[in-house]
C-alpha positions in Angstrom: 124.4 165.5 65.4 125.9 163.5 68.2 129.6 163.1 69.0 131.5 161.6 71.9 135.0 160.5 72.7 137.3 158.9 75.3 140.0 161.4 76.2 143.2 161.1 78.3 145.1 164.2 79.4 148.4 164.2 81.1 149.1 167.2 83.4 145.7 168.8 82.8 146.0 171.2 85.7 149.7 172.2 85.7 150.1 170.2 89.0 151.0 166.9 87.3 147.4 165.5 87.7 146.2 163.3 84.8 142.6 162.8 83.8 140.7 160.1 81.9 137.1 161.0 80.8 134.3 160.4 78.4 133.4 163.7 76.9 130.0 164.7 75.5 131.3 166.3 72.3 134.7 165.4 70.7 134.8 166.9 67.2 131.4 168.4 66.5 128.7 169.5 68.9 126.1 167.1 70.2 122.7 168.6 69.8 119.0 167.9 68.9 117.3 170.3 66.6 114.1 171.2 64.9 114.1 173.1 61.6 111.4 174.0 59.1 110.6 176.3 56.2 107.7 177.5 54.1 107.8 178.8 50.6 105.9 182.0 50.6 106.2 182.5 46.8 107.9 185.2 44.9 111.3 183.9 45.9 110.7 184.3 49.6 111.0 181.5 52.2 110.2 181.7 55.9 112.3 179.4 58.1 113.2 178.6 61.7 115.9 176.6 63.6 115.9 175.4 67.2 118.9 173.5 68.5 119.4 172.1 72.1 123.0 171.3 73.1 123.5 168.0 74.9 126.3 166.6 77.1 126.1 163.1 75.6 128.2 161.5 78.3 125.7 162.4 81.0 122.5 163.1 79.0 122.2 166.6 80.5 121.9 170.0 78.9 125.0 171.9 77.9 123.5 175.0 79.5 120.6 174.3 81.9 119.6 178.0 81.9 119.4 178.2 78.0 117.4 175.3 76.6 117.9 176.2 72.9 121.6 176.8 73.7 123.0 176.3 70.2 120.5 178.2 68.1 117.0 179.7 68.2 116.2 181.7 65.0 113.3 182.8 62.9 113.8 184.5 59.5 113.1 185.2 55.9 115.2 184.2 52.9 114.9 186.2 49.7 116.9 187.0 46.6 118.2 190.0 48.4 119.6 188.0 51.3 118.6 186.4 54.5 117.4 188.2 57.7 117.2 186.1 60.9 116.2 187.0 64.5 117.0 185.3 67.8 120.0 183.5 69.3 122.5 182.8 66.5 126.1 182.3 65.5 128.3 185.3 65.1 130.5 186.1 62.1 133.6 185.2 64.0 132.4 181.6 64.4 131.1 181.2 60.9 134.3 182.6 59.3 137.0 181.3 61.6 135.7 177.7 61.9 135.4 177.5 58.1 139.2 178.0 57.9 140.2 175.8 60.8 142.6 173.1 59.6 141.6 170.5 62.2 137.8 170.3 62.2 137.1 170.5 58.5 133.9 172.3 58.9 132.4 170.1 61.7 132.3 172.9 64.2 133.4 172.9 67.8 136.4 170.8 68.6 136.8 169.8 72.3 140.5 170.6 72.8 141.2 172.8 69.7 144.4 174.8 70.3 142.4 178.0 69.5 141.1 177.6 73.1 144.5 178.5 74.4 144.0 181.5 76.7 140.5 180.5 77.7 138.1 180.3 74.7 138.3 184.0 74.1 138.5 184.4 70.3 134.9 183.8 69.4 133.0 186.2 71.6 130.8 183.4 73.1 130.1 182.0 69.5 126.5 183.1 69.6 124.6 186.4 70.0 121.4 186.7 72.0 118.7 189.2 71.0 120.2 189.6 67.6 119.4 190.5 64.0 121.7 188.9 61.4 121.8 189.7 57.7 123.6 187.3 55.3 124.0 187.5 51.6 126.0 185.7 48.9 127.4 187.6 45.9 129.2 185.3 43.5 132.1 183.7 45.5 131.6 186.0 48.5 129.5 185.3 51.5 128.7 188.3 53.8 127.3 188.6 57.3 126.4 191.7 59.4 125.0 191.4 62.9 123.5 193.5 65.7 122.8 192.3 69.2 120.5 194.4 71.4 121.9 195.1 74.8 118.5 195.5 76.3 119.7 197.6 79.2 117.4 200.4 80.5 118.4 203.9 79.6 121.0 203.2 76.8 121.0 201.3 73.5 124.8 200.9 73.8 125.1 199.1 77.1 125.4 195.3 76.4 125.3 195.9 72.7 127.0 193.6 70.2 128.2 194.6 66.7 129.9 192.4 64.1 130.5 191.6 60.5 132.3 189.0 58.4 133.2 188.0 54.8 134.1 184.6 53.4 135.5 184.3 49.8 135.7 181.0 48.0 136.9 180.8 44.4 138.6 177.8 42.8 141.4 176.5 45.1 141.4 179.6 47.2 139.4 180.6 50.3 139.9 183.8 52.4 137.9 185.1 55.3 137.9 187.9 57.9 135.5 188.9 60.7 135.2 191.4 63.5 133.0 191.4 66.6 132.7 193.8 69.5 130.7 193.4 72.8 130.1 196.3 75.2 129.7 195.4 78.8 126.2 195.6 80.5 127.2 198.8 82.3 128.7 200.3 79.1 132.1 200.9 80.7 134.2 198.5 78.5 134.3 196.9 75.1 135.8 193.5 74.0 137.0 193.6 70.4 137.9 190.4 68.6 139.0 189.8 65.0 139.8 186.8 62.9 141.4 186.4 59.4 142.5 183.3 57.6 143.0 181.7 54.2 143.3 178.2 52.6 144.6 176.9 49.3 143.7 173.4 48.0 145.5 171.4 45.4 145.0 167.7 44.5 144.5 166.0 47.9 146.2 168.6 50.0 144.9 171.8 51.6 147.1 174.4 53.3 145.6 176.7 56.0 146.8 179.8 57.8 145.2 182.3 60.1 145.4 184.8 63.0 142.9 185.8 65.7 143.2 188.6 68.2 141.3 189.9 71.2 141.5 193.1 73.3 139.6 194.2 76.4 139.4 197.9 77.0 138.6 197.4 80.7 142.1 196.4 81.7 144.1 196.6 78.4 144.6 192.9 78.2 145.3 191.5 74.8 145.7 188.0 73.4 146.7 186.7 69.9 147.0 183.4 68.3 148.4 182.4 64.8 148.3 179.0 63.1 149.6 177.1 60.1 148.0 173.8 59.2 147.7 171.1 56.6 144.9 168.7 55.5 145.5 165.6 53.4 143.0 163.2 51.9 144.7 159.8 52.4 142.0 157.8 50.7 138.3 157.9 49.8 137.3 157.6 53.5 140.4 158.8 55.4 141.5 162.3 56.1 144.6 163.5 58.1 145.0 167.0 59.4 147.6 168.7 61.6 148.5 172.2 62.7 150.9 174.4 64.7 149.6 177.2 66.9 151.4 180.1 68.6 149.6 182.0 71.4 150.8 185.1 73.2 149.3 187.4 75.8 150.4 190.8 77.1 151.3 191.9 80.6 147.8 193.1 81.5 146.2 189.7 80.9 144.2 188.4 83.9 142.7 185.2 85.1 139.4 184.6 83.3 136.5 186.6 85.0 138.9 187.8 87.7 141.0 190.9 88.4 144.1 188.7 89.2 146.8 189.8 86.8 148.9 186.9 85.2 151.1 189.0 83.0 152.9 188.3 79.8 153.2 184.8 78.4 153.1 182.5 75.4 152.3 179.0 74.4 153.1 176.6 71.5 150.7 173.8 70.5 150.7 171.0 67.9 147.7 168.9 67.2 146.7 166.2 64.6 143.4 164.5 63.7 142.8 161.3 61.8 139.2 161.0 60.5 137.7 157.9 59.0 134.3 157.9 57.3 132.3 154.7 57.9 129.5 156.3 55.8 128.5 159.8 54.7 127.0 160.5 58.2 129.1 158.4 60.6 132.8 159.0 61.3 135.5 157.7 63.6 138.3 159.9 64.7 141.6 159.9 66.5 143.3 163.0 67.9 146.5 164.0 69.7 147.8 167.3 71.0 150.6 168.8 73.0 150.7 172.3 74.5 153.8 174.0 76.0 153.0 177.1 78.1 155.4 179.8 79.4 155.0 182.8 81.7 151.5 184.1 82.4 150.0 181.6 79.9 150.5 178.9 82.5 148.0 180.5 84.8 145.5 181.2 82.0 145.6 177.6 80.6 145.6 175.8 84.0 142.6 177.8 85.1 140.6 177.0 82.0 141.3 173.3 82.0 142.1 172.6 85.6 139.9 175.1 87.4 142.7 176.7 89.4 145.3 179.1 88.0 148.9 178.0 88.6 151.0 181.0 89.2 154.0 179.4 90.9 155.5 177.9 87.8 156.9 179.6 84.7 156.4 176.7 82.4 154.1 173.7 82.0 153.4 171.1 79.3 150.1 169.3 78.7 149.6 166.3 76.4 146.4 164.5 75.4 144.8 162.1 73.0 141.2 161.0 72.3 139.3 158.5 70.2 135.7 159.1 69.3 132.7 158.8 66.9 130.2 161.3 65.5 126.9 160.8 63.6 125.0 163.4 61.7 121.2 163.0 61.2 
């Protein structure tokens, strides 16, 4: 799939600097992939998936150090479930994105408000060196995962553990997931959880959810709650909108830094209008506004602007984008 958009952001850095840009992925990742499978008989299928992330605006790799940045998996699918090995999406990603009111299952959304606080609620989305087991029982989809830390002398250092469940029955959907990552030296653990639900009737779907993250190294904790609505305007047009409330505790630091920012919160509202030119090609318009207070100002301005602003107790960022995506 490829996706790109023109985006304008007002006050992107908390210092009243505006930015116009062409972004490589607007709603949905841009990537090239290779996938295949073989029927081994007896209800068993072997399969593989390789996906390379692309910054479509520049033609470069999303991660120059990881060629198959999106996925690199090999596995077996049987009546008893699916076991896959490699670099693959964690349960947090698979559950939480399924219940996101804005993206409607398309995946990563460039400026999604769940990124408030620095893209911390998905534990990097993917797990290296992992074994994942998935199984569907009636309306319930399960996932259990283990990531090898591969550190000498201890199986726990760098280790990842996670699990998730997604239930779909009639108009209802409900999901929950948990993931924890231990640092390479084994001294700290990041724990993240997500839960959400949706209810659909006629042309409308209501969404709600909550995500939380805690780091044992410094006691920092972040939480975000959301309430959203999706509405099918016509056969080809879909409108979605959501409100998000983010908060962080007094121990929260600048990303990847010991600099403490302290307590803070943010409020965000976003809306997406999606128009299907065909089953595979969509146009979309998006707009969002985020109001930050306290320590959340430093966290957000560092993530989007590169430098944490700590001299202001409040800041507001507004943005809009127009783009196109094509699945193949």
